[in-house]
C-alpha positions in Angstrom: 15.1 -5.6 6.4 13.1 -7.8 4.1 14.6 -10.4 1.8 13.9 -9.1 -1.8 13.9 -11.0 -5.0 14.0 -9.6 -8.5 10.2 -10.1 -8.7 9.5 -8.0 -5.6 12.0 -5.3 -6.7 10.3 -5.1 -10.2 6.9 -5.0 -8.6 7.9 -2.2 -6.4 9.7 -0.3 -9.2 6.5 -0.6 -11.1 4.3 0.9 -8.3 6.7 3.8 -8.2 6.5 4.5 -11.9 3.7 7.2 -11.8 4.9 8.7 -8.6 6.7 12.0 -8.4 10.0 12.2 -6.6 9.6 13.2 -3.0 13.3 13.8 -2.1 16.1 15.4 -4.2 20.0 14.8 -3.8 21.5 18.3 -4.4 25.0 19.7 -4.6 25.9 18.5 -1.1 25.3 14.9 -1.9 24.0 12.4 0.6 23.9 14.4 3.9 22.5 13.8 7.3 19.6 16.2 6.4 18.9 14.1 3.3 18.9 10.9 5.3 16.5 12.4 7.9 14.1 13.5 5.0 14.4 10.1 3.4 13.7 8.3 6.8 10.4 10.5 7.3 9.3 10.0 3.7 9.8 6.0 3.9 7.9 6.0 7.3 5.0 7.9 5.8 4.9 6.3 2.3 7.0 3.1 2.4 8.0 3.6 -1.3 9.9 6.8 -2.2 11.2 8.0 -5.5 14.5 10.1 -5.3 15.8 12.4 -7.9 19.6 13.2 -8.2 20.2 16.7 -9.4 22.9 17.4 -12.2 25.0 19.3 -9.7 25.4 16.3 -7.2 29.0 15.5 -6.7 28.4 11.7 -6.3 27.7 8.9 -8.9 24.1 8.0 -9.1 24.6 4.3 -8.2 26.7 5.1 -5.2 24.4 7.7 -3.9 21.5 5.2 -4.2 23.4 2.5 -2.3 24.6 4.9 0.4 20.9 6.2 0.9 19.5 2.7 1.0 22.2 1.7 3.5 21.8 4.6 5.8 18.0 4.5 5.8 17.9 0.5 6.2 15.7 0.3 3.1 15.8 -1.7 -0.1 17.0 -0.2 -3.3 14.5 -1.2 -5.9 16.3 0.2 -9.0 18.2 3.0 -10.6 17.0 4.6 -13.9 18.8 7.6 -15.2 19.1 10.0 -12.2 16.2 8.7 -10.3 16.2 5.7 -7.9 13.5 4.0 -5.7 13.7 2.9 -2.2 11.4 0.8 -0.2 11.0 0.2 3.6 8.0 -1.7 5.1 6.2 0.2 7.8 6.8 -1.6 11.2 3.1 -1.4 12.3 0.8 -0.6 9.5 2.2 -1.7 6.0 0.4 -0.1 3.0 2.0 -2.2 0.3 1.1 -5.9 0.0 4.0 -7.6 -1.7 3.6 -10.6 -4.1 3.4 -13.9 -2.4 2.1 -12.4 1.0 -1.2 -13.8 2.3 -4.3 -11.7 2.2 -4.8 -9.5 5.2 -7.8 -10.6 7.4 -10.7 -8.2 7.1 -11.3 -5.9 9.8 -14.5 -6.1 11.8 -17.0 -3.5 11.1 -18.0 -1.1 13.9 -16.6 -0.3 17.2 -14.4 -3.2 18.3 -15.1 -2.5 21.9 -18.8 -2.7 21.5 -20.6 -5.8 20.3 -23.0 -5.2 17.5 -26.7 -5.0 18.6 -29.0 -7.4 16.8 -32.7 -7.2 16.6 -34.8 -10.4 16.6 -36.1 -11.4 13.1 -39.7 -11.0 12.4 -41.5 -14.0 11.2 -44.6 -14.2 9.1 -47.8 -15.7 10.5 -47.5 -18.8 8.3 -44.5 -20.1 9.9 -40.8 -19.7 9.1 -40.8 -17.9 5.8 -39.7 -14.3 5.8 -41.8 -11.8 3.7 -44.8 -14.3 3.3 -46.7 -11.5 1.4 -44.1 -11.5 -1.3 -44.5 -15.2 -2.1 -48.2 -14.6 -3.0 -47.3 -12.3 -5.8 -47.4 -13.6 -9.3 -44.1 -14.1 -11.0 -43.2 -11.6 -13.7 -42.4 -13.1 -17.0 -43.2 -12.8 -20.7 -46.8 -14.0 -20.4 -47.4 -11.2 -17.7 -46.9 -8.3 -20.2 
């Protein structure tokens, strides 16, 4: 599990603001089926919003803490009957947290094949490319 500061939790809670709840805690409370659904959702999305229904027999803060503990995720916050969980994907994280370095850009093309390059064409005058272009008059106000 990652070490989370208040800044990171607020950042993640802000990202979850416009998302819909993917999982709902119903009248049975936090069950093994709910934990399995949360585990699958966290693996797929990393950031999951969970809604606690009115008929749920558990307190909202207790249910959020229990769900976070059973799924090895971070509880970002509880607002009303909704809470947000975050768990970083082990191989391909989608969310870059504040303070993390920029990821290295991926090389374009097929990584197994080197990119073919064509030799550059040179003009007959020497090293300048596009020698014909250099002979054109520059466009400016006096050219109109």
